C-alpha positions as CSV (number, residue, x, y, z in Angstrom):
1,M,0.0,0.0,0.0
2,A,1.2,3.6,-0.6
3,D,2.5,5.6,2.3
4,Q,-0.3,8.1,1.9
5,D,-2.9,5.2,2.4
6,L,-1.1,4.1,5.5
7,N,-0.8,7.6,7.1
8,D,-4.2,7.7,8.8
9,L,-3.0,7.9,12.4
10,G,-4.7,4.6,13.2
11,F,-8.2,5.6,12.3
12,G,-8.3,3.7,9.1
13,Q,-9.0,5.1,5.7
14,V,-12.6,4.0,5.7
15,A,-13.4,5.4,9.1
16,A,-11.4,8.6,8.3
17,Q,-13.7,9.4,5.4
18,Q,-16.9,8.9,7.4
19,V,-15.9,11.1,10.4
20,H,-17.8,14.4,10.6
21,G,-16.5,17.1,12.9
22,R,-13.2,17.1,14.8
23,F,-11.2,14.0,15.6
24,L,-9.9,15.3,19.0
25,S,-11.8,17.5,21.4
26,K,-10.0,20.5,22.8
27,D,-9.0,18.6,25.9
28,G,-7.4,15.9,23.8
29,T,-10.0,13.1,24.2
30,P,-10.8,11.3,21.0
31,N,-14.4,11.7,19.6
32,T,-15.0,8.0,19.4
33,R,-17.4,5.5,20.9
34,K,-17.5,1.7,21.2
35,Y,-20.7,-0.4,21.4
36,G,-21.0,-4.0,22.6
37,L,-18.8,-3.7,25.8
38,G,-21.8,-3.2,28.1
39,S,-22.4,-0.2,30.4
40,R,-19.0,-0.7,32.3
41,R,-20.4,1.8,35.0
42,W,-17.9,1.0,37.6
43,A,-15.0,1.4,35.1
44,R,-16.4,4.8,33.9
45,F,-17.0,5.8,37.5
46,Y,-13.3,5.0,38.4
47,R,-12.0,6.9,35.4
48,R,-14.2,9.9,36.2
49,A,-13.0,9.8,39.9
50,L,-9.3,9.9,38.7
51,D,-9.9,12.7,36.1
52,M,-12.2,15.1,37.9
53,P,-10.7,18.2,39.7
54,W,-9.8,17.8,43.4
55,P,-12.5,20.1,44.7
56,G,-15.2,18.1,42.9
57,F,-13.7,14.8,44.0
58,L,-13.6,15.8,47.7
59,L,-17.1,17.1,47.6
60,W,-18.4,13.9,46.0
61,L,-16.5,11.9,48.6
62,I,-17.9,13.9,51.6
63,G,-21.4,14.1,50.1
64,I,-21.7,10.4,49.5
65,E,-20.6,9.7,53.1
66,L,-23.1,12.2,54.5
67,L,-25.9,10.8,52.4
68,A,-25.1,7.2,53.4
69,N,-25.1,8.2,57.1
70,G,-28.4,10.1,56.7
71,V,-30.0,7.0,55.1
72,F,-28.9,4.9,58.0
73,A,-30.0,7.5,60.5
74,L,-33.5,7.4,59.0
75,A,-33.5,3.6,59.2
76,Y,-32.7,3.8,63.0
77,L,-35.4,6.4,63.4
78,A,-37.9,4.1,61.6
79,L,-37.2,1.4,64.2
80,G,-38.6,3.7,67.0
81,P,-37.2,6.0,69.7
82,G,-35.8,2.9,71.7
83,A,-33.7,1.6,68.9
84,V,-30.7,3.7,70.1
85,A,-30.0,4.3,73.7
86,G,-27.4,5.9,75.9
87,S,-27.4,9.3,74.3
88,D,-28.5,11.2,77.5
89,L,-24.8,11.7,78.7
90,M,-23.9,13.1,75.2
91,G,-26.5,15.8,75.2
92,L,-28.1,14.6,72.0
93,N,-31.9,15.2,72.5
94,D,-32.9,15.6,68.8
95,P,-33.9,12.2,67.6
96,F,-32.4,12.6,64.1
97,L,-29.1,14.1,65.4
98,R,-28.9,11.2,67.9
99,A,-29.4,8.6,65.1
100,F,-27.1,10.5,62.8
101,G,-24.3,10.7,65.4
102,F,-24.7,7.0,66.1
103,S,-24.5,6.2,62.4
104,V,-21.4,8.3,61.9
105,G,-19.7,6.4,64.8
106,I,-20.5,3.0,63.3
107,F,-19.8,4.0,59.7
108,T,-16.3,5.5,60.3
109,T,-15.4,3.0,63.1
110,V,-14.5,5.9,65.5
111,G,-17.0,4.7,68.1
112,T,-20.4,5.7,69.4
113,G,-19.5,6.7,73.0
114,T,-22.2,5.7,75.4
115,M,-24.8,5.1,72.7
116,H,-25.7,1.5,71.7
117,A,-28.4,-0.3,69.7
118,I,-31.3,-2.0,71.3
119,G,-33.1,-4.9,69.6
120,S,-32.2,-7.5,67.1
121,T,-33.2,-5.4,64.0
122,A,-31.2,-2.5,65.2
123,N,-28.1,-4.7,65.8
124,W,-28.5,-6.3,62.3
125,L,-28.5,-2.7,60.9
126,V,-25.4,-1.9,62.9
127,A,-23.7,-5.1,61.5
128,V,-24.5,-4.1,57.9
129,E,-23.3,-0.5,58.5
130,S,-20.1,-1.7,60.2
131,V,-19.2,-3.7,57.1
132,G,-20.2,-1.2,54.5
133,G,-18.6,1.9,56.2
134,P,-15.1,0.5,56.3
135,F,-15.3,-0.7,52.7
136,Y,-16.3,2.8,51.6
137,M,-13.5,4.4,53.6
138,I,-11.0,2.0,52.1
139,A,-12.3,2.7,48.5
140,G,-12.2,6.4,49.1
141,G,-8.7,6.3,50.5
142,G,-7.6,4.0,47.6
143,L,-9.0,6.5,45.1
144,M,-7.1,9.3,46.8
145,I,-3.8,7.4,46.7
146,A,-4.4,6.5,43.0
147,R,-5.0,10.2,42.2
148,L,-1.8,11.3,44.1
149,M,0.4,8.5,42.6
150,R,-0.8,8.7,39.0
151,P,1.6,10.5,36.6
152,R,-0.3,13.2,34.8
153,S,0.7,15.7,32.2
154,R,0.2,19.3,33.2
155,V,0.8,20.6,29.7
156,R,-1.5,23.5,28.7
157,F,-1.9,24.7,25.1
158,S,-2.9,28.0,23.7
159,Q,-6.6,28.2,22.8
160,S,-5.8,29.3,19.3
161,A,-3.2,28.6,16.6
162,V,-1.9,31.4,14.5
163,V,-0.5,31.8,11.0
164,A,2.1,34.6,11.5
165,P,5.0,36.1,9.6
166,Y,8.0,33.8,9.8
167,R,11.4,34.2,8.0
168,G,10.0,36.1,5.1
169,G,7.0,33.9,4.7
170,R,4.5,32.5,7.0
171,G,4.4,29.8,9.7
172,L,1.7,28.0,11.6
173,M,2.3,28.4,15.4
174,F,0.8,27.5,18.7
175,R,2.2,27.6,22.2
176,L,2.3,25.1,25.2
177,I,3.5,25.5,28.7
178,N,4.5,23.1,31.5
179,A,1.9,24.1,34.1
180,G,3.1,21.5,36.6
181,L,5.5,21.9,39.5
182,S,7.7,19.1,38.2
183,D,10.0,19.5,35.2
184,M,9.6,17.6,32.0
185,S,12.5,16.4,29.8
186,E,12.8,14.7,26.5
187,T,9.6,16.4,25.4
188,R,8.6,15.8,21.8
189,V,5.7,17.3,19.8
190,E,4.1,15.9,16.6
191,V,1.5,17.7,14.5
192,N,-0.6,16.2,11.8
193,L,-2.9,18.0,9.4
194,A,-6.2,16.3,8.6
195,W,-8.2,17.8,5.7
196,F,-10.2,16.9,2.6
197,E,-8.5,17.0,-0.8
198,G,-9.6,16.4,-4.4
199,P,-12.6,17.7,-6.4
200,E,-16.0,18.2,-4.7
201,E,-17.5,15.0,-6.2
202,N,-14.6,12.8,-5.1
203,R,-13.2,14.4,-1.9
204,K,-11.0,12.3,0.4
205,R,-9.6,13.1,3.8
206,Q,-5.9,13.0,3.8
207,F,-3.4,13.2,6.7
208,H,-0.1,15.1,6.5
209,K,2.6,15.0,9.2
210,L,3.8,18.6,9.4
211,T,7.5,19.4,9.6
212,L,8.4,21.5,12.6
213,E,11.1,24.0,13.2
214,R,11.9,22.0,16.3
215,D,10.0,18.9,17.4
216,V,12.0,18.0,20.6
217,V,13.5,19.8,23.6
218,E,15.6,18.4,26.3
219,F,14.3,20.7,29.0
220,F,10.7,21.9,29.1
221,T,10.3,24.0,32.2
222,L,8.6,27.2,30.9
223,H,6.9,27.6,27.5
224,W,7.5,26.4,23.9
225,T,6.3,27.9,20.6
226,I,5.8,25.3,18.0
227,V,6.3,26.4,14.4
228,H,5.6,24.8,11.2
229,P,7.2,26.8,8.4
230,I,4.8,27.2,5.4
231,D,7.3,26.9,2.6
232,G,7.3,25.2,-0.7
233,D,7.3,21.8,0.8
234,S,4.5,22.3,3.2
235,P,1.0,21.0,2.5
236,L,-0.2,24.4,3.6
237,R,1.6,26.2,0.8
238,G,-0.7,28.8,-0.7
239,A,-3.4,28.0,1.9
240,T,-6.0,30.6,2.8
241,P,-8.7,30.8,5.5
242,D,-11.3,29.9,2.9
243,R,-9.2,26.8,1.8
244,L,-8.9,25.6,5.4
245,R,-12.7,26.1,5.9
246,A,-13.6,24.3,2.6
247,A,-11.3,21.4,3.5
248,D,-12.6,21.1,7.1
249,A,-8.9,21.3,8.3
250,E,-8.0,20.1,11.8
251,F,-4.5,20.2,13.3
252,L,-3.9,17.3,15.6
253,V,-1.3,17.8,18.3
254,V,0.4,15.2,20.5
255,A,3.1,16.1,23.1
256,T,5.0,13.5,25.1
257,G,7.7,13.9,27.7
258,L,9.3,12.4,30.7
259,D,8.0,13.6,34.1
260,D,11.0,13.9,36.3
261,T,9.0,13.5,39.6
262,F,7.6,10.1,38.7
263,A,10.2,9.2,36.1
264,A,7.3,8.2,33.8
265,R,6.3,9.1,30.2
266,V,3.3,11.4,30.1
267,S,1.4,12.7,27.1
268,A,-1.0,15.5,26.3
269,R,-3.2,16.0,23.2
270,T,-5.3,18.8,21.6
271,S,-6.5,19.9,18.2
272,Y,-7.0,23.2,16.3
273,T,-9.8,23.4,13.8
274,W,-9.8,26.0,11.0
275,E,-12.1,28.1,13.1
276,E,-9.5,28.1,15.9
277,T,-6.7,29.3,13.7
278,R,-6.0,33.1,13.5
279,W,-4.4,34.6,10.5
280,D,-1.7,37.3,10.4
281,A,-1.5,37.5,14.2
282,A,1.5,37.1,16.5
283,F,1.8,35.7,20.0
284,A,2.7,38.3,22.7
285,S,5.9,37.7,24.7
286,M,5.3,35.8,27.9
287,F,8.6,36.8,29.6
288,V,8.4,39.2,32.6
289,A,10.9,41.0,34.6
290,S,12.3,39.3,37.7
291,V,14.1,40.9,40.6
292,D,16.7,38.1,40.9
293,E,17.2,37.7,37.1
294,T,15.6,34.3,37.0
295,L,13.9,33.4,33.7
296,T,10.2,34.1,34.4
297,I,7.0,33.9,32.4
298,D,3.5,35.0,33.0
299,V,1.2,32.1,32.4
300,D,-1.8,34.4,31.9
301,R,-0.2,35.6,28.7
302,L,-0.4,32.2,27.0
303,D,-3.3,33.3,24.7
304,R,-2.4,37.0,24.3
305,F,-1.6,38.4,20.8
306,D,0.2,41.4,19.6
307,R,-1.2,43.6,16.9
308,L,1.1,43.3,13.8
309,P,2.6,46.6,12.6
310,E,1.4,48.0,9.3
311,G,2.9,46.1,6.3
312,A,4.2,43.2,8.5
313,T,1.9,40.6,6.9
314,S,4.1,38.3,4.7
315,K,3.1,36.8,1.4
316,P,2.1,33.1,1.5
317,A,4.3,30.5,-0.1
318,P,3.5,29.8,-3.8
319,A,0.7,27.3,-4.3
320,E,2.2,25.1,-7.1
321,S,0.3,21.7,-7.3
322,I,-1.7,22.6,-4.1
323,P,-4.5,20.1,-3.8
324,S,-8.0,21.5,-4.5
325,A,-10.8,21.5,-2.0
């Protein structure tokens, strides 16, 4: 098979022609779905628990525990006022608070003080809660450890790519930063262009690996501007905003590197559609002054642009043999 037929990034030529919309979402997750594997609710719950932000994770963890204790408290109340005794010395006169405090003591295994269950049904309920509570605590603690020990990429990409003046012509550019506290080394970036080529009645989506000015850096501690020179050898030679729109162009980005803290490979992905590509714009500098002469950048400037001076726009590379939309 021809190299062009094999360059489909693993999607397959048949699937690549049938896809509508973008291949990768902005956060890098593929827009794919598989049927026939069942609901896999627990696996999805586990992945979501690992990926959600810490505030949301902690709120869910505490909320589920409070909800479970509230349900058990209502169960104790349903057994009557004599199901839980010994609360007089603890000053818990409210029936629900008495049952809730007793449930928390059983659920978390911290103890219930002078309170104790009365009757066979109440003691069976205590037995069930004393088994389920520790299991929940172990599961929650395991999820926290998994989140803390899981190597994760903290790479952030600029919201837009730009086509800016570059060495007498133009270049496709975007920026990324290492937003994590740990350093990354041996960081490599790969960019592929997916767009439709050929006449309207026989259009085919093709993939092109873009040549970068620099595709690997040894130390990635601050930020990095990725540049694809649009020269005579570039598939973007002679391209215009209308050409990218007609071809439904999407730039697929994959960044991989070595996390120095965990000594593990991590990766980050994103994509830029033709709508997220700005023309004849330039990124603003991210460097700021430092009192101790340390190299310092302002992360808030990741998506800032500078207005180009009058006449700074460069002519595009010639469009000889450029594929038609």
